[in-house]
PAFI-211803 format. One record per residue (C-alpha): x, y, z; residue number from 1; residue in three letters. Coordinates in steps of 0.02 Angstrom, whole numbers. Layout:
R   east  north     up resi resn
R      X      Y      Z  NUM  Ala
...
***
This chain:
R   east  north     up resi resn
R    725   -672   -479    1  Met
R    802   -809   -586    2  Leu
R    896   -888   -439    3  Arg
R    748   -995   -391    4  Gln
R    713  -1181   -375    5  Pro
R    680  -1266   -541    6  Lys
R    500  -1300   -492    7  Ala
R    465  -1114   -462    8  Val
R    540  -1066   -630    9  Leu
R    435  -1199   -718   10  Ala
R    275  -1129   -645   11  Val
R    329   -950   -682   12  Ala
R    358   -999   -864   13  Phe
R    186  -1080   -872   14  Ala
R    113   -919   -797   15  Cys
R    191   -819   -940   16  Val
R    102   -931  -1065   17  Ile
R    -62   -927   -966   18  Ala
R    -66   -738   -960   19  Phe
R    -24   -728  -1144   20  Met
R   -194   -807  -1169   21  Gly
R   -281   -651  -1101   22  Ile
R   -197   -529  -1219   23  Gly
R   -198   -644  -1371   24  Leu
R   -386   -620  -1390   25  Val
R   -388   -430  -1376   26  Asp
R   -331   -384  -1554   27  Pro
R   -462   -498  -1634   28  Ile
R   -618   -432  -1544   29  Leu
R   -664   -316  -1687   30  Lys
R   -618   -441  -1825   31  Pro
R   -730   -571  -1741   32  Ile
R   -872   -444  -1730   33  Ala
R   -850   -396  -1914   34  Asp
R   -834   -572  -1983   35  Glu
R   -970   -654  -1879   36  Leu
R  -1090   -506  -1879   37  Gly
R  -1085   -482  -1691   38  Ala
R  -1105   -323  -1588   39  Ser
R   -971   -258  -1467   40  Pro
R  -1074   -317  -1317   41  Ser
R  -1091   -491  -1392   42  Gln
R   -905   -504  -1426   43  Val
R   -866   -438  -1251   44  Ser
R   -953   -594  -1183   45  Leu
R   -791   -683  -1227   46  Leu
R   -719   -595  -1074   47  Phe
R   -879   -607   -970   48  Thr
R   -903   -796   -986   49  Ser
R   -717   -822   -957   50  Tyr
R   -713   -718   -797   51  Met
R   -880   -775   -726   52  Ala
R   -833   -959   -734   53  Ile
R   -656   -923   -676   54  Met
R   -722   -826   -525   55  Gly
R   -844   -961   -470   56  Val
R   -718  -1099   -503   57  Ala
R   -594  -1013   -386   58  Met
R   -700  -1082   -243   59  Leu
R   -651  -1260   -288   60  Ile
R   -467  -1234   -327   61  Thr
R   -405  -1256   -148   62  Gly
R   -514  -1409   -120   63  Ala
R   -450  -1491   -279   64  Val
R   -267  -1446   -251   65  Ser
R   -265  -1504    -70   66  Ser
R   -333  -1674   -123   67  Arg
R   -236  -1714   -281   68  Val
R    -81  -1605   -259   69  Gly
R    -20  -1448   -346   70  Ala
R     58  -1532   -497   71  Lys
R    -99  -1627   -547   72  Arg
R   -205  -1472   -521   73  Thr
R    -90  -1367   -631   74  Leu
R    -89  -1501   -766   75  Leu
R   -278  -1519   -761   76  Ala
R   -296  -1331   -783   77  Gly
R   -175  -1329   -931   78  Leu
R   -264  -1474  -1018   79  Val
R   -433  -1388  -1001   80  Ile
R   -361  -1225  -1072   81  Ile
R   -286  -1319  -1220   82  Ile
R   -454  -1399  -1260   83  Ile
R   -556  -1240  -1231   84  Gly
R   -444  -1129  -1338   85  Ala
R   -433  -1257  -1479   86  Gly
R   -620  -1285  -1486   87  Met
R   -652  -1096  -1483   88  Ala
R   -543  -1084  -1638   89  Gly
R   -646  -1219  -1723   90  Leu
R   -813  -1134  -1682   91  Ser
R   -920  -1058  -1819   92  His
R  -1021   -935  -1714   93  Gly
R  -1001   -814  -1571   94  Val
R  -1105   -924  -1454   95  Thr
R   -985  -1070  -1475   96  Gly
R   -834   -960  -1444   97  Ile
R   -915   -890  -1286   98  Ile
R   -953  -1065  -1221   99  Ala
R   -776  -1129  -1250  100  Trp
R   -704   -971  -1171  101  Arg
R   -804  -1018  -1015  102  Ala
R   -716  -1188  -1013  103  Ala
R   -553  -1096  -1037  104  Trp
R   -596   -994   -880  105  Gly
R   -616  -1155   -780  106  Leu
R   -442  -1211   -832  107  Gly
R   -368  -1042   -792  108  Asn
R   -446  -1045   -618  109  Ala
R   -366  -1213   -577  110  Leu
R   -199  -1154   -643  111  Phe
R   -185   -974   -584  112  Ile
R   -243   -994   -403  113  Ala
R   -127  -1142   -377  114  Thr
R     19  -1057   -465  115  Ala
R      8   -898   -362  116  Leu
R     -2   -986   -195  117  Ala
R    139  -1108   -235  118  Thr
R    258   -975   -303  119  Ile
R    230   -870   -147  120  Val
R    265  -1019    -34  121  Gln
R    409  -1099   -128  122  Ser
R    509   -954   -199  123  Ala
R    667   -897   -110  124  Lys
R    653   -725    -32  125  Gly
R    509   -630     50  126  Ser
R    325   -638      6  127  Val
R    345   -471    -82  128  Ala
R    490   -537   -189  129  Gln
R    392   -694   -235  130  Ala
R    243   -590   -289  131  Ile
R    357   -481   -395  132  Ile
R    415   -640   -482  133  Leu
R    233   -689   -512  134  Tyr
R    187   -515   -573  135  Glu
R    340   -513   -687  136  Ala
R    275   -673   -768  137  Ala
R    104   -592   -781  138  Leu
R    177   -436   -860  139  Gly
R    284   -528   -987  140  Val
R    136   -636  -1035  141  Gly
R     15   -491  -1051  142  Ile
R    143   -391  -1150  143  Ala
R    182   -530  -1273  144  Ala
R      2   -589  -1291  145  Gly
R    -69   -443  -1393  146  Pro
R     83   -443  -1506  147  Leu
R     69   -628  -1545  148  Val
R   -120   -611  -1556  149  Gly
R   -104   -467  -1678  150  Gly
R     13   -564  -1793  151  Val
R    -93   -722  -1789  152  Leu
R   -255   -624  -1794  153  Gly
R   -198   -536  -1952  154  Asn
R   -201   -706  -2037  155  Leu
R   -368   -760  -1963  156  Ser
R   -467   -725  -1805  157  Trp
R   -450   -911  -1769  158  Arg
R   -260   -900  -1763  159  Gly
R   -242   -833  -1584  160  Pro
R   -354   -971  -1515  161  Phe
R   -249  -1105  -1597  162  Phe
R    -93  -1010  -1540  163  Gly
R   -150  -1022  -1359  164  Val
R   -175  -1210  -1376  165  Ser
R      1  -1233  -1446  166  Val
R     83  -1122  -1315  167  Leu
R    -13  -1205  -1174  168  Met
R     44  -1374  -1239  169  Phe
R    223  -1312  -1224  170  Val
R    185  -1257  -1045  171  Ala
R    107  -1427  -1010  172  Leu
R    263  -1518  -1069  173  Val
R    375  -1402   -965  174  Ala
R    268  -1431   -811  175  Thr
R    267  -1620   -834  176  Val
R    457  -1633   -846  177  Phe
R    520  -1490   -738  178  Met
R    402  -1505   -592  179  Leu
R    432  -1642   -464  180  Pro
R    284  -1742   -402  181  Ala
R    193  -1648   -265  182  Thr
R    111  -1730   -114  183  Pro
R    -65  -1697    -57  184  Arg
R    -87  -1565     77  185  Ala
R    -87  -1626    257  186  Pro
R   -253  -1537    282  187  Arg
R   -391  -1543    151  188  Lys
R   -466  -1375    108  189  Thr
R   -656  -1372    109  190  Ser
R   -765  -1287    -21  191  Leu
R   -828  -1169    114  192  Ala
R   -656  -1105    166  193  Asp
R   -642   -963     37  194  Pro
R   -817   -900     80  195  Ile
R   -779   -907    266  196  Leu
R   -617   -813    236  197  Ala
R   -717   -664    174  198  Leu
R   -775   -636    353  199  Arg
R   -608   -547    374  200  His
R   -646   -367    329  201  Arg
R   -475   -330    257  202  Gly
R   -486   -475    132  203  Leu
R   -666   -434     86  204  Leu
R   -631   -250     54  205  Met
R   -475   -292    -47  206  Thr
R   -581   -407   -155  207  Gly
R   -712   -270   -178  208  Leu
R   -574   -149   -225  209  Thr
R   -516   -268   -361  210  Ala
R   -695   -299   -419  211  Leu
R   -721   -112   -444  212  Leu
R   -556    -75   -531  213  Tyr
R   -592   -223   -646  214  Asn
R   -732   -116   -719  215  Phe
R   -600      7   -776  216  Gly
R   -476   -128   -825  217  Phe
R   -595   -226   -936  218  Phe
R   -668    -67  -1011  219  Thr
R   -491    -30  -1066  220  Leu
R   -458   -208  -1126  221  Leu
R   -624   -259  -1203  222  Ala
R   -699    -96  -1267  223  Phe
R   -553     14  -1323  224  Thr
R   -519    -87  -1484  225  Pro
R   -689    -30  -1551  226  Phe
R   -665    161  -1544  227  Pro
R   -484    134  -1600  228  Leu
R   -551     51  -1758  229  Asn
R   -383    -20  -1810  230  Leu
R   -325   -188  -1877  231  Gly
R   -265   -333  -1772  232  Ala
R    -79   -294  -1788  233  Ile
R    -90   -108  -1737  234  Pro
R   -201   -152  -1589  235  Val
R    -77   -288  -1543  236  Gly
R     67   -165  -1541  237  Phe
R    -31    -38  -1437  238  Ile
R    -72   -165  -1303  239  Phe
R    105   -233  -1315  240  Phe
R    164    -61  -1258  241  Gly
R     34    -66  -1120  242  Trp
R     96   -236  -1063  243  Gly
R    280   -187  -1068  244  Val
R    248    -37   -955  245  Leu
R    142   -147   -841  246  Leu
R    285   -271   -825  247  Ala
R    417   -137   -792  248  Ile
R    318    -45   -659  249  Thr
R    261   -205   -572  250  Ser
R    440   -264   -551  251  Val
R    540   -103   -526  252  Phe
R    425     41   -479  253  Leu
R    300    -43   -364  254  Ala
R    428    -99   -232  255  Pro
R    508     75   -228  256  Arg
R    341    163   -205  257  Leu
R    295     38    -71  258  Gln
R    454     70     28  259  Arg
R    437    259      9  260  Arg
R    250    286     36  261  Phe
R    178    122    103  262  Gly
R     70     -9     19  263  Thr
R   -104     66     32  264  Leu
R    -51    243    -13  265  Thr
R     42    179   -166  266  Ser
R   -110     78   -223  267  Ile
R   -221    230   -197  268  Thr
R   -110    341   -305  269  Val
R    -98    209   -442  270  Ala
R   -287    187   -448  271  Leu
R   -320    374   -450  272  Leu
R   -197    390   -594  273  Gly
R   -291    254   -687  274  Phe
R   -457    341   -654  275  Ala
R   -388    504   -725  276  Val
R   -329    415   -883  277  Leu
R   -501    337   -907  278  Leu
R   -582    508   -885  279  Ala
R   -466    580  -1019  280  Ile
R   -515    435  -1134  281  Met
R   -698    477  -1100  282  Ala
R   -670    659  -1148  283  Leu
R   -568    623  -1304  284  Phe
R   -641    457  -1364  285  Thr
R   -639    522  -1543  286  Asp
R   -450    551  -1538  287  Ser
R   -356    394  -1585  288  Arg
R   -191    470  -1524  289  Leu
R   -262    509  -1351  290  Val
R   -332    333  -1335  291  Leu
R   -165    255  -1383  292  Ile
R    -64    360  -1261  293  Val
R   -186    331  -1118  294  Cys
R   -191    142  -1149  295  Val
R     -1    130  -1138  296  Val
R     11    243   -984  297  Leu
R   -127    143   -898  298  Ala
R     -8     -5   -900  299  Gly
R    104     89   -779  300  Gly
R    -37    119   -655  301  Cys
R    -99    -60   -667  302  Leu
R     75   -133   -645  303  Gly
R     97    -43   -478  304  Val
R    -79    -87   -423  305  Asn
R    -70   -271   -471  306  Asn
R     91   -307   -377  307  Thr
R     43   -216   -218  308  Leu
R   -138   -273   -208  309  Ile
R    -84   -454   -235  310  Thr
R     37   -440    -89  311  Glu
R   -101   -360     14  312  Thr
R   -214   -510    -20  313  Val
R    -79   -631     36  314  Met
R    -65   -539    203  315  Lys
R   -242   -472    228  316  Ala
R   -313   -612    333  317  Ala
R   -246   -748    450  318  Pro
R   -293   -888    330  319  Val
R   -193  -1002    216  320  Glu
R   -128   -910     63  321  Arg
R   -215  -1027    -58  322  Gly
R   -380   -993     28  323  Val
R   -350   -805     28  324  Ala
R   -306   -808   -157  325  Ser
R   -463   -909   -199  326  Ala
R   -578   -796    -95  327  Ala
R   -505   -637   -171  328  Tyr
R   -513   -704   -349  329  Ser
R   -693   -763   -325  330  Phe
R   -750   -586   -280  331  Val
R   -638   -503   -409  332  Arg
R   -681   -607   -561  333  Phe
R   -860   -664   -534  334  Ser
R   -915   -490   -481  335  Gly
R   -815   -402   -617  336  Gly
R   -876   -519   -755  337  Ala
R  -1016   -399   -802  338  Val
R   -894   -258   -840  339  Ala
R   -845   -306  -1020  340  Pro
R  -1026   -336  -1072  341  Trp
R  -1085   -177   -987  342  Leu
R   -950    -73  -1074  343  Ala
R  -1002   -140  -1245  344  Gly
R  -1187   -113  -1209  345  Lys
R  -1163     66  -1150  346  Leu
R  -1058    104  -1303  347  Gly
R  -1191     33  -1419  348  Glu
R  -1347    108  -1341  349  Glu
R  -1286    277  -1277  350  Ile
R  -1118    331  -1349  351  Asn
R   -936    272  -1346  352  Pro
R   -888    401  -1213  353  His
R   -999    327  -1076  354  Val
R   -905    161  -1046  355  Pro
R   -747    258  -1003  356  Phe
R   -843    373   -883  357  Trp
R   -918    221   -797  358  Val
R   -748    139   -787  359  Gly
R   -670    295   -711  360  Ala
R   -810    309   -582  361  Ala
R   -791    126   -534  362  Ala
R   -604    147   -507  363  Val
R   -637    298   -393  364  Val
R   -758    188   -294  365  Leu
R   -617     58   -284  366  Ala
R   -507    190   -200  367  Val
R   -645    225    -74  368  Leu
R   -669     39    -38  369  Ala
R   -483     15     -9  370  Leu
R   -469    162    109  371  Asn
R   -619    105    210  372  Leu
R   -512    -46    252  373  Ala
R   -359     50    310  374  Arg
R   -378     -5    491  375  Arg
R   -392   -194    460  376  Pro
R   -251   -180    332  377  Leu
R   -137    -69    437  378  Ala
R    -25   -217    479  379  His
R     28   -245    297  380  Ile
R    182   -135    307  381  Asp
R    223   -177    488  382  Gln
R    242   -366    473  383  Glu
R    415   -431    521  384  Pro
R    437   -522    354  385  Glu
R    394   -367    253  386  His
R    534   -358    125  387  Gly
R    640   -482    224  388  Ala
R    701   -649    159  389  Pro
R    590   -798    191  390  Ala
R    659   -953    272  391  Glu
R    696  -1057    117  392  His
R    862  -1144     96  393  Ser
R    972  -1115    -55  394  Glu
R    937  -1287   -125  395  Asp
R    754  -1299    -77  396  Glu
R    649  -1365   -219  397  Ala
R    496  -1417   -122  398  Glu
R    336  -1370   -211  399  Phe
R    192  -1336    -92  400  Val
R     10  -1354   -139  401  Thr
R   -114  -1213   -134  402  Ala
R   -202  -1303      7  403  Gly
R    -57  -1291    128  404  Asp
R     24  -1134     57  405  Ala
***
């Protein structure tokens, strides 16, 4: 994976830092609630505002990138994240943090959609191998994020926000100097292209699958720290274990399962495993040990799912990969934005078991949605390039924009 053009490695490094930003916040959810007098559902809006804006903003990423080029789009996203995270750390109330997290989501949308499409297009090897590289960056970032967030959060809940700004500044400098200038796309992507792409049933159902499993994912991420009732550092270590297993399975286990059982069957098994773990957490919410073990094991299920469903998106419809990524992310994030808030609200007003039951049920519905699309997605494992090297030369360093990816 490391034998890639310099430009690809630069973006992969920036992806590691970007995904650290997700996990950095997790260990400080309860400290923020305690110090600022906020409820779990209020604090969970840090995820909801972030995802809602990121999902809607995905519709403009292709249009922006195809007009100004990938490098400028990536840099714009990083600058917005730096400002949003820094200002969140300077805020004195939950409302201010939520608002700046929304700005952070805009920056992440510009960065992530462009990064995924360009890595897939520019990396040496097959589409599957490029996605494994992307998911490896995701896994390393998610694994390291809670650990760094726990250490910084132990000093102050503001620490992780300032940490994101500093790390994103490092990523910004790396992108400026390691990435060559990128031309504008030969064809400008319109704002309507991602919406029109959802006419393809395979892409639409894959997006709905991700929307539904996000209910389980963000129940795990945004609500579990409350019944755990631990400090920032212990929560950081727990989710570090989760992220490590996610990274390992996304890189090593997912491709083997795919070759042995096929893409859709492997995703189905991973999601069913995740649903079972959420059901166990619902039954034994009062057991801290059960919650810890299930959180870590869930990383294995999500690692397999993330790698394979991302590859499915890239091949689901006969549209440009940047457009497919934007359409999928729009459905996934904007629709799933309610999940963190809903989990907190259910835990407050009913009992802490209910959010996990709802998450488990949503993941089962995700399995049904995926399998309703088996026919339009049947070609995924039959494509000639499946697992085969892509046509990139050894010295190729061209960096393609999301618009023409």
